[in-house]
Steps between C-alpha positions, in 0.01 A plus 500: 500500500778738590683425176183569301421821686853634458504406132172686443633800693783541248279433198572131435201291394663182367734253670696224331435274800432251649745230397291184449797272434587181687851479642555138395870548411634662815774675300252668268633855463155624400289343774724424798541862608159644413239225494279370779684164519427146389177426687207548262256576781719782631559636150127506431411660836756779470441568131121504534523730801734741322280505190184564703648782709691668216202500267262616775732801543516581127827324414478251212683182599710297255579133559825370358689323347266334248493200437681429828856541620703330769604166351801625305805623688596723209403866474268627225693827509778293337324214313150380416409277793289185487199382695574124476175372649265258331152636427360301790760632746461855367120486540541381861743781584537812286171434323315483833665822620419689181141374501464624860628853431301527176191392693579770758509766229868584461524778242832416336736210422867543410598268216863408554793370300422146611424209269245230583581216257243251636206720401637582154588135431152389611361714218774414251729203577725612211541854636879483512660828604157667528442298817769718661364839387463728803147581612555870432493418126288183506144522370442145622587588859337845514190451288429126502601416858467822703201657327334193347536222755540707817254771400716804579349816355727766649815673386804293397828689535832361381789463738784747440603468137868602545552163676713244315230234541301711254780631278647156436207430267592762244583864431309742721339677201351167388411374848310801638211475251477128583418586862173663390437255214518209745255620759659759727316829528796705622877487449714553807 
């Protein structure tokens, strides 16, 4: 509440939090120092509480890092990271968390430079390299999974595009239009 009130007092109305990731790889540089931990119940309680209070005080909340970080001990600031879960395991973990926050009315999701090969390969077993395309430029992950299957109808913002996990996929001038073409509403 205090964070929301102070943000509003200085004119801020959008927060790129809470982190909805699961700290499964304890060395995860993305999740270990800023997530709510590895217990899904705790993650859900804290995230849902933050979303409710922020949005009640006029601060749009953003859950991140779509489609779920915390299993790769590499850093998406340096490389595209991978969510290695099977569809079944993803549904029972990240999928359940995202369904909960979408059901609670979160206004924004940050689509990250994280690949989710199991979902892409379920749609196209011959996907090849496309299975490792980061969510920030993946129509399958943003439109088919997040909007279609999970029913999210809010704002999708990309993670920061100067990160190497994004830039490794091609020249910036070619990649930036792909952010919008593949389902994000805003480029960060």
